[in-house]
C-alpha positions as CSV (number, residue, x, y, z in Angstrom):
1,X,26.0,72.9,122.2
2,X,29.0,74.5,122.1
3,X,29.6,77.6,124.3
4,X,31.6,80.4,123.0
5,X,33.6,83.0,125.2
6,X,31.9,85.9,126.8
7,X,32.4,89.3,126.5
8,X,33.7,89.4,130.2
9,X,35.9,86.6,129.7
10,X,37.6,88.0,126.6
11,X,38.3,91.2,128.2
12,X,40.0,89.6,131.2
13,X,42.4,87.6,128.6
14,X,42.9,90.8,127.0
15,X,43.6,92.5,130.2
16,X,46.0,89.9,131.4
17,X,47.9,89.8,128.0
18,X,48.1,93.9,128.3
19,X,49.4,93.6,131.8
20,X,52.1,90.9,130.7
21,X,53.4,92.9,127.8
22,X,53.6,96.1,130.0
23,X,56.1,94.0,132.4
24,X,58.1,92.4,129.5
25,X,58.3,94.7,126.9
26,X,60.7,96.9,129.5
27,X,62.4,93.7,130.0
28,X,63.1,93.1,126.4
29,X,64.5,96.7,125.8
30,X,67.1,96.2,128.9
31,X,68.2,93.0,127.6
32,X,68.7,94.6,123.8
33,X,70.4,97.5,125.6
34,X,72.6,94.8,127.5
35,X,73.5,93.1,124.6
36,X,74.5,96.3,122.7
37,X,77.0,97.3,125.6
38,X,78.2,93.8,125.6
39,X,79.4,94.4,122.0
40,X,80.4,97.8,122.5
41,X,82.8,96.6,125.4
42,X,84.0,93.7,123.2
43,X,84.6,96.1,120.3
44,X,86.8,98.6,122.5
45,X,88.6,95.3,124.0
46,X,89.5,93.9,120.8
47,X,90.8,97.6,119.5
48,X,93.0,97.7,122.8
49,X,94.5,94.5,122.2
50,X,95.1,95.5,118.6
51,X,97.0,98.7,119.6
52,X,99.1,96.5,122.0
53,X,99.9,94.4,119.2
54,X,100.7,97.4,116.8
55,X,103.1,98.7,119.6
56,X,104.9,95.3,120.0
57,X,105.5,95.5,116.3
58,X,106.9,98.9,116.6
59,X,109.6,99.4,119.3
60,X,106.7,100.0,122.0
61,X,105.2,103.1,120.2
62,X,101.9,104.2,119.3
63,X,100.9,105.8,115.9
64,X,102.7,109.2,116.0
65,X,101.7,112.5,114.9
66,X,104.1,114.4,112.5
67,X,105.4,110.8,111.4
68,X,108.4,111.7,110.0
69,X,108.3,115.5,110.3
70,X,105.5,116.2,107.9
71,X,104.3,119.8,108.1
72,X,101.8,121.9,106.2
73,X,102.4,125.6,106.9
74,X,103.9,125.3,109.9
75,X,101.3,122.7,111.4
76,X,101.9,119.0,112.0
77,X,100.0,116.4,109.7
78,X,98.3,114.6,112.7
79,X,98.9,110.8,111.1
80,X,98.2,109.2,114.5
81,X,95.5,110.7,115.6
82,X,93.2,110.4,112.6
83,X,94.4,107.4,111.0
84,X,95.0,105.4,114.4
85,X,92.4,102.8,113.6
86,X,93.8,102.0,109.8
87,X,96.8,101.3,111.7
88,X,95.3,99.0,114.2
89,X,93.3,97.5,111.6
90,X,95.7,94.8,110.6
91,X,95.5,93.5,113.7
92,X,91.6,92.8,113.4
93,X,91.2,92.2,109.9
94,X,88.5,95.0,109.6
95,X,88.6,98.6,108.4
96,X,86.0,101.4,109.6
97,X,82.9,101.6,107.7
98,X,83.1,104.1,104.4
99,X,80.0,105.8,103.3
100,X,78.3,103.1,102.3
101,X,78.5,101.1,105.5
102,X,77.9,103.6,108.0
103,X,76.7,101.6,111.3
104,X,78.8,98.4,110.4
105,X,82.2,97.2,111.8
106,X,84.1,97.1,114.9
107,X,85.0,100.8,115.1
108,X,81.3,101.8,115.3
109,X,79.6,101.4,118.6
110,X,76.3,99.8,118.8
111,X,75.2,102.3,121.4
112,X,76.2,105.6,119.8
113,X,73.1,107.9,119.0
114,X,74.8,109.4,116.2
115,X,77.8,108.1,114.1
116,X,79.7,111.0,112.7
117,X,81.0,111.2,109.1
118,X,85.1,111.9,109.4
119,X,86.5,113.8,106.6
120,X,90.3,114.3,106.3
121,X,91.0,117.1,104.1
122,X,94.1,117.8,102.0
123,X,93.9,121.5,101.7
124,X,93.6,124.6,104.1
125,X,95.8,126.1,106.8
126,X,96.3,122.7,108.6
127,X,95.3,119.8,106.1
128,X,94.7,116.6,107.9
129,X,96.3,114.5,105.2
130,X,98.6,115.2,102.2
131,X,97.1,112.9,99.2
132,X,100.8,112.8,97.7
133,X,101.8,110.7,100.8
134,X,98.3,108.8,100.8
135,X,98.6,107.4,97.4
136,X,97.1,104.0,97.5
137,X,94.9,104.7,101.0
138,X,91.9,104.8,99.1
139,X,92.7,101.3,97.8
140,X,94.4,99.4,100.6
141,X,92.5,101.1,103.2
142,X,89.2,101.3,101.5
143,X,89.0,104.8,102.2
144,X,86.2,107.1,99.9
145,X,87.6,110.3,98.2
146,X,84.8,112.6,98.3
147,X,84.0,116.4,99.0
148,X,83.7,117.7,102.3
149,X,80.2,119.5,102.6
150,X,81.8,122.0,105.2
151,X,84.2,123.8,103.0
152,X,84.3,122.1,99.7
153,X,87.3,120.2,99.8
154,X,88.5,117.3,98.5
155,X,88.6,114.8,101.3
156,X,88.8,111.1,102.5
157,X,86.0,110.2,104.6
158,X,84.9,107.1,106.9
159,X,82.7,106.4,109.9
160,X,84.0,105.6,113.4
161,X,82.7,106.3,116.9
162,X,85.7,106.0,119.4
163,X,88.6,108.2,120.0
164,X,92.2,107.8,120.9
165,X,94.0,109.7,123.4
166,X,95.5,112.6,121.6
167,X,98.3,113.0,124.2
168,X,99.5,109.5,123.5
169,X,100.1,110.6,119.6
170,X,101.3,114.2,120.6
171,X,103.6,113.7,123.5
172,X,104.9,110.2,124.6
173,X,104.4,107.6,121.8
174,X,106.1,105.0,124.0
175,X,103.1,102.6,125.5
176,X,105.5,101.8,128.3
177,X,106.1,105.6,129.2
178,X,102.8,106.0,131.2
179,X,103.2,105.2,134.8
180,X,99.6,103.7,135.6
181,X,98.6,101.6,132.5
182,X,95.4,100.7,134.2
183,X,94.1,104.1,134.9
184,X,95.3,105.9,131.9
185,X,92.8,106.4,128.9
186,X,93.8,104.7,125.2
187,X,90.4,104.4,123.6
188,X,87.1,106.4,124.6
189,X,83.7,106.7,123.0
190,X,83.3,110.2,121.4
191,X,82.2,112.2,118.3
192,X,85.7,112.7,117.0
193,X,88.4,110.1,116.2
194,X,91.0,111.7,118.5
195,X,90.4,113.5,121.9
196,X,91.9,115.2,124.9
197,X,91.0,116.5,127.9
198,X,90.0,119.7,126.9
199,X,87.8,118.2,124.5
200,X,85.3,116.2,126.6
201,X,82.4,118.1,125.1
202,X,82.7,115.5,122.4
203,X,81.5,112.6,124.7
204,X,78.3,111.0,123.9
205,X,76.7,111.4,127.6
206,X,76.0,115.0,127.4
207,X,72.3,115.5,128.0
208,X,72.1,119.4,128.3
209,X,72.1,121.8,125.8
210,X,75.1,124.2,126.0
211,X,74.5,127.6,124.0
212,X,77.5,130.2,123.4
213,X,77.8,133.3,125.4
214,X,79.1,134.2,129.1
215,X,81.7,131.6,129.9
216,X,80.7,129.2,127.3
217,X,82.9,129.4,124.6
218,X,81.9,128.6,120.9
219,X,83.8,125.3,120.9
220,X,81.5,124.1,124.0
221,X,78.4,125.1,122.6
222,X,77.2,122.1,121.2
223,X,73.7,120.2,121.4
224,X,73.2,117.2,123.6
225,X,75.0,114.1,121.7
226,X,72.2,111.9,123.2
227,X,72.7,110.8,126.6
228,X,74.4,107.3,126.2
229,X,73.2,106.2,129.8
230,X,75.0,109.1,131.5
231,X,78.5,107.9,131.1
232,X,81.2,106.3,128.6
233,X,83.0,102.9,127.8
234,X,86.8,103.5,128.0
235,X,89.8,101.3,126.9
236,X,92.8,101.6,129.4
237,X,96.0,101.3,128.1
238,X,96.6,97.9,129.6
239,X,93.8,97.0,127.3
240,X,91.0,96.3,129.8
241,X,87.7,97.9,129.1
242,X,84.6,99.1,131.4
243,X,81.9,101.6,131.4
244,X,82.4,104.7,133.7
245,X,79.6,107.5,134.5
246,X,80.4,111.0,133.7
247,X,81.2,113.4,136.4
248,X,80.0,116.5,135.1
249,X,81.6,118.4,138.3
250,X,79.9,121.9,139.4
251,X,76.2,121.1,140.7
252,X,75.9,118.9,137.7
253,X,76.2,121.8,135.1
254,X,77.4,120.2,132.0
255,X,78.0,123.6,130.5
256,X,80.4,125.0,133.2
257,X,83.7,125.8,132.1
258,X,86.7,127.0,134.4
259,X,90.2,128.3,133.6
260,X,92.9,125.6,134.4
261,X,96.4,126.6,134.5
262,X,99.3,124.2,133.4
263,X,102.7,123.8,135.3
264,X,104.3,125.9,132.7
265,X,101.9,128.8,133.1
266,X,99.7,128.6,130.2
267,X,96.2,128.2,130.7
268,X,92.6,128.0,129.0
269,X,89.2,127.4,129.4
270,X,87.9,123.8,129.8
271,X,84.8,122.1,130.7
272,X,84.8,121.2,134.6
273,X,84.4,117.4,134.7
274,X,85.4,115.3,137.6
275,X,85.4,112.5,135.4
276,X,86.9,112.0,132.9
277,X,89.4,114.6,133.9
278,X,89.3,117.9,132.2
279,X,92.3,119.6,131.3
280,X,93.2,122.7,128.8
281,X,95.6,120.2,126.8
282,X,99.4,120.1,125.8
283,X,102.5,118.9,126.6
284,X,103.0,120.2,130.2
285,X,99.7,119.0,131.6
286,X,99.8,116.5,134.1
287,X,96.4,115.0,134.8
288,X,95.8,111.4,136.0
289,X,94.4,109.2,133.2
290,X,95.3,111.6,130.4
291,X,99.2,112.2,130.0
292,X,102.3,110.5,130.0
293,X,103.4,110.9,133.7
294,X,101.4,111.7,136.6
């Protein structure tokens, strides 16, 4: 006569399975996170290499802002800062994702907690694109013409989670003008497509909620960006990429701001970050990692 499992035996087996699951599930999660970070580093490494290939074809220059001197109401048209991924895409054979493929492509990190939709307006006091100049971009670059819900303006739109060092676009287009390429920022993970030292509130690594008031200016009053393991992955000017932990400075207060003074006497508030270094921005800033010379 066949004998079945007793209730105690079944409970013991279930308990063993539960214990094994409790042990293995975190391991699986860590393995998945590690795989995503590997893909993220690979993305940034390829983008950095594409940037160097672009510079090699353009007399050592990165894509510059106000290329050809285009201005609107006295403001530069920041072609390099906002379109850099389209200039580099020819060397990667891949364009940023448009509205229909938000999380796909090399310009979107698989680790990004949110993927911002970027809008490039053609009107207003400081437009980001002149459509007369951009004829054909919606065909050759795959950009989608849409309406920016924030202001109702006609705009191009795309998705990306990586930002270029804006100082490189504004102040020193030559890639070899930087004294320490292996320690100088080229591409970094952020919620915008361009970034400089006084815009580091756009990093994904913030976990604290900062509200406007007191020393906190409205531009720094942002909700947490997701944590991102407490750091960010960076491509340096020599094209190597690695993850670095964010050091928030004063008592680990992610909302602390201080007034920094530039060598030319100009000053302004910026977040107090030890790494990446925080500056007020501008052509006279000399902060290791961000600017053309140290």
